[in-house]
C-alpha positions in Angstrom: -4.2 6.8 -9.6 -1.4 4.4 -10.6 -1.6 1.8 -13.3 0.8 -1.2 -13.1 1.9 -3.6 -15.8 4.1 -6.5 -15.2 6.3 -8.2 -17.7 9.2 -10.7 -17.9 7.6 -13.9 -16.8 8.0 -17.2 -18.6 9.2 -20.7 -18.4 12.7 -21.4 -17.0 14.5 -24.5 -15.7 15.4 -24.9 -12.1 18.6 -22.9 -11.3 17.9 -20.4 -14.0 17.1 -16.7 -13.7 14.4 -14.2 -14.7 14.0 -10.5 -14.3 10.5 -9.2 -13.8 9.6 -5.6 -14.6 6.6 -3.5 -13.5 6.0 -0.3 -15.4 4.0 2.3 -13.6 1.9 5.0 -15.2 0.0 7.8 -13.6 1.2 10.3 -11.0 3.4 10.0 -8.1 5.3 6.7 -8.5 8.1 8.0 -6.3 5.7 8.5 -3.4 4.7 4.8 -3.3 6.2 1.9 -1.5 6.3 -1.0 -4.0 6.1 -4.7 -3.6 6.0 -8.0 -5.4 3.5 -10.7 -4.4 3.0 -14.2 -5.8 0.2 -16.6 -5.9 0.7 -20.3 -6.7 -2.2 -22.4 -7.9 -4.6 -23.2 -5.1 -2.7 -21.0 -2.6 -3.0 -17.6 -1.0 -1.3 -14.6 -2.4 2.0 -14.1 -0.5 4.3 -11.1 0.1 7.7 -11.8 -1.6 9.6 -8.5 -1.6 9.1 -4.8 -0.9 11.0 -1.6 -1.3 10.5 1.9 0.0 10.0 5.0 -2.1 13.7 5.8 -2.4 15.1 2.3 -2.6 17.0 2.5 0.6 15.0 -0.1 2.5 14.0 -3.5 1.3 12.2 -6.6 2.6 12.3 -10.3 1.5 10.4 -13.2 2.6 12.7 -15.9 4.0 12.3 -18.3 1.1 13.7 -15.9 -1.4 16.5 -14.2 0.6 19.8 -14.4 -1.2 18.2 -15.4 -4.5 15.8 -12.5 -5.3 16.6 -8.7 -5.5 14.0 -6.0 -5.7 14.9 -2.6 -7.1 13.3 0.4 -8.6 14.2 3.2 -11.1 12.1 6.2 -10.2 13.3 8.1 -13.3 11.8 5.3 -15.4 8.8 4.6 -13.1 9.7 1.0 -13.1 10.0 -1.7 -10.4 12.2 -4.8 -10.9 12.6 -8.2 -9.4 15.7 -10.1 -10.3 15.2 -13.8 -9.6 18.2 -16.1 -9.5 18.6 -19.8 -8.6 14.9 -20.4 -9.3 13.2 -23.4 -7.8 10.0 -25.2 -8.9 8.4 -23.9 -5.7 8.8 -20.4 -7.1 6.2 -21.2 -9.8 3.4 -18.7 -9.4 1.7 -15.6 -10.9 3.8 -12.6 -9.7 2.0 -9.3 -9.0 3.4 -5.9 -8.4 1.6 -3.6 -6.1 1.8 0.0 -4.8 0.9 1.5 -1.5 1.5 4.9 0.1 2.6 3.2 3.3 5.3 5.2 5.0 6.2 2.6 7.6 8.7 -0.2 7.3 8.3 -2.1 4.1 8.1 -5.3 6.1 4.7 -4.1 7.1 3.2 -4.2 3.6 0.4 -6.7 3.2 -1.9 -8.1 0.6 -4.9 -6.3 2.2 -3.2 -3.0 2.4 -2.0 -2.3 -1.1 -3.6 0.5 -3.0 -2.9 -0.6 -6.6 -2.2 -3.9 -8.3 -1.0 -5.1 -11.7 -2.6 -8.1 -13.5 0.3 -10.4 -12.9 2.9 -12.3 -14.9 3.3 -16.1 -14.8 6.6 -17.6 -13.8 6.9 -21.3 -14.3 10.1 -23.2 -13.1 10.5 -26.7 -14.4 12.5 -29.3 -12.5 
């Protein structure tokens, strides 16, 4: 069982930066692939970025490539998402999630994740 708690969301102007954190408690954080998803009002939850257990493999959806960086600190049981050059279309609730998926992190999906946090709201003003 893994419990996930996101933090770091807030209001930022377009072009600004935020760093989201996801603190994991419970057993076996290092054995999970981790991911960030986001859900804008009235839209489906989308896969944003993923990282494998050791941090050697990452995935980004096209709209955030070059602007967002996912990382993890297994010693601290924490997942991060550094978000730079934020745009109004990045406004959403951001969720971290964990899965014991051993395949390519590009294969992670909303339906397949084992554990979810409650989300943190990111609002980007124009």
